[in-house]
C-alpha positions in Angstrom: -89.7 41.7 -11.9 -88.5 38.7 -14.0 -89.1 36.4 -11.1 -92.7 37.8 -10.6 -93.5 37.2 -14.3 -92.0 33.7 -14.3 -93.9 32.8 -11.2 -97.1 34.1 -12.8 -96.6 32.1 -15.9 -95.6 29.0 -14.0 -98.8 29.2 -11.9 -101.2 28.8 -14.9 -98.9 26.4 -16.7 -98.7 24.1 -13.7 -102.4 24.5 -12.9 -103.3 23.3 -16.4 -101.2 20.2 -15.9 -102.8 19.5 -12.6 -106.3 20.0 -14.0 -105.5 17.8 -17.0 -105.9 20.5 -19.7 -103.4 20.6 -22.6 -102.8 24.4 -22.3 -103.2 27.3 -19.9 -105.6 29.0 -22.3 -108.5 27.2 -20.6 -108.4 29.7 -17.7 -109.2 32.5 -20.1 -112.5 30.8 -21.2 -113.2 29.8 -17.6 -112.9 33.5 -16.5 -115.2 34.6 -19.4 -117.7 31.9 -18.6 -117.8 32.7 -14.9 -118.4 36.4 -15.7 -120.8 36.2 -18.6 -122.5 32.8 -18.0 -121.8 31.5 -21.5 -122.0 27.7 -21.2 -124.8 25.6 -19.9 -125.8 21.9 -20.1 -127.5 20.8 -23.4 -126.0 23.6 -25.5 -124.5 23.2 -29.0 -121.1 24.8 -29.2 -118.7 25.5 -32.1 -115.0 26.0 -31.2 -113.0 27.6 -34.0 -109.2 27.3 -33.7 -109.6 24.5 -31.1 -106.1 23.0 -30.9 -104.6 21.9 -28.6 -108.1 21.4 -27.1 -108.3 23.1 -23.7 -111.4 25.3 -24.7 -113.1 22.3 -26.3 -112.5 20.1 -23.3 -113.8 22.7 -20.9 -116.9 23.5 -23.1 -117.7 19.8 -23.4 -117.6 19.4 -19.6 -119.9 22.3 -19.2 -122.5 21.3 -21.8 -122.5 17.7 -20.7 -123.7 14.5 -22.4 -126.9 16.3 -23.5 -124.9 19.0 -25.4 -123.0 18.8 -28.7 -119.6 20.2 -29.4 -117.9 20.7 -32.8 -114.2 21.6 -32.6 -112.4 22.7 -35.7 -108.7 23.4 -36.4 -106.0 22.9 -39.0 -103.9 21.1 -36.4 -104.8 17.9 -34.5 -106.1 18.0 -30.9 -104.0 16.8 -28.0 -107.0 15.2 -26.3 -110.0 13.0 -26.8 -113.3 14.9 -26.6 -115.8 13.5 -24.2 -119.5 12.9 -24.7 -121.0 14.3 -27.9 -117.8 16.1 -28.9 -116.7 15.9 -32.5 -113.4 17.1 -34.0 -113.0 18.2 -37.5 -109.5 18.8 -38.8 -109.6 21.3 -41.6 -109.7 24.9 -42.6 -112.7 26.8 -41.1 -112.8 29.0 -44.2 -113.1 26.1 -46.7 -116.8 26.7 -47.5 -117.2 23.7 -49.7 -115.6 21.2 -47.3 -115.3 22.2 -43.6 -117.9 25.0 -43.9 -120.5 22.6 -45.3 -119.9 20.2 -42.4 -120.1 23.0 -39.8 -123.5 24.0 -41.3 -124.7 20.4 -41.1 -123.8 20.2 -37.4 -125.4 23.5 -36.5 -127.1 25.7 -35.6 -125.1 26.5 -32.5 -125.9 28.3 -29.3 -122.4 29.5 -28.7 -119.5 30.1 -31.1 -116.0 30.3 -29.6 -113.0 31.6 -31.6 -109.5 31.5 -30.1 -108.0 31.6 -33.5 -104.7 33.4 -33.9 -102.4 33.9 -37.0 -98.9 32.6 -37.2 -97.1 35.6 -35.9 -94.3 37.3 -37.8 -93.1 39.7 -35.2 -94.2 42.6 -37.4 -96.8 44.3 -35.2 -99.1 45.8 -37.7 -99.1 42.7 -40.0 -99.9 40.4 -37.0 -102.7 42.8 -35.9 -104.2 42.9 -39.3 -104.1 39.1 -39.7 -105.7 38.7 -36.3 -108.5 41.0 -37.1 -109.1 39.2 -40.4 -109.6 36.0 -38.5 -112.0 37.7 -36.1 -114.1 39.1 -39.0 -114.1 35.6 -40.6 -115.3 34.1 -37.3 -118.1 36.7 -37.2 -119.1 35.7 -40.7 -119.4 32.1 -39.6 -121.7 33.3 -36.8 -124.0 34.7 -39.4 -124.2 31.3 -41.0 -124.7 29.1 -38.0 -125.3 30.9 -34.7 -128.9 31.0 -33.4 -130.8 34.1 -32.5 -130.0 35.0 -28.9 -126.7 33.1 -29.2 -123.3 34.1 -27.8 -120.0 34.7 -29.5 -116.4 34.9 -28.0 -113.6 36.1 -30.3 -109.9 36.7 -29.7 -107.9 39.4 -31.5 -104.7 41.4 -31.1 -105.3 44.9 -29.7 -105.3 47.6 -32.4 -107.1 50.8 -33.3 -108.8 49.0 -36.1 -110.5 46.7 -33.6 -113.1 49.5 -33.2 -114.4 48.5 -36.7 -115.0 44.9 -35.4 -116.6 46.2 -32.3 -119.0 48.5 -34.2 -120.0 45.7 -36.5 -120.6 43.3 -33.6 -122.8 45.9 -31.9 -125.0 45.9 -34.9 -125.5 42.2 -34.7 -125.6 41.5 -30.9 -127.6 43.0 -28.0 -124.5 43.4 -25.9 -120.8 43.4 -26.7 -118.0 43.9 -24.2 -114.2 43.9 -24.3 -112.6 41.4 -21.9 -109.0 40.9 -20.9 -108.6 37.7 -18.8 -106.4 37.9 -15.7 -104.8 34.6 -16.9 -103.5 36.3 -20.0 -99.7 36.9 -19.9 -98.9 40.5 -18.8 -97.1 41.2 -22.0 -99.8 39.7 -24.3 -101.6 42.0 -26.7 -104.5 39.6 -27.0 -108.0 40.8 -26.2 -111.5 39.3 -26.4 -114.9 40.6 -27.3 -117.8 38.8 -25.6 -121.0 39.2 -27.6 -124.4 38.2 -26.1 -127.9 38.0 -27.6 -127.5 37.7 -31.4 -130.2 39.9 -32.9 -131.2 37.8 -35.9 
């Protein structure tokens, strides 16, 4: 069993290196994009919790030179963004600073959130912090996501996630849970894919 898990991990880790992405997380977004048709040339995309940069790099490649990408994270990116990509190092919840700059760059067609808390190993605390980040990302969507826009958000699986799901269903035409094949088998991370913002 250990050998199988190790091989599984190594596959995506090595593939990311071969494909010149800084992290294996890119394949989660690729899977979601292939299934839900999230990204297209010319779109404006906001990537929350962007570091080390794999999602931003993939999104920038998909939207092309006619699109615009804003990547935001407390930590620096490991890559240079191509085309119309812009990186903002700061706290996405700083409304006076980072929040104002995000509003100036919007509105956006797609908001991506791969944000995760610094884990403590205390299951319920980590789940609660993860859901707090997801709700905050949803609040940002209300400020800068266009009508008809799409939202991808990561969270740690928990019973309380139903509250997030119910709220998103009020605000989007379609919301679906998504567990990428490229997620580690032991990972508790989950994604909601929301399409068609209602207002």
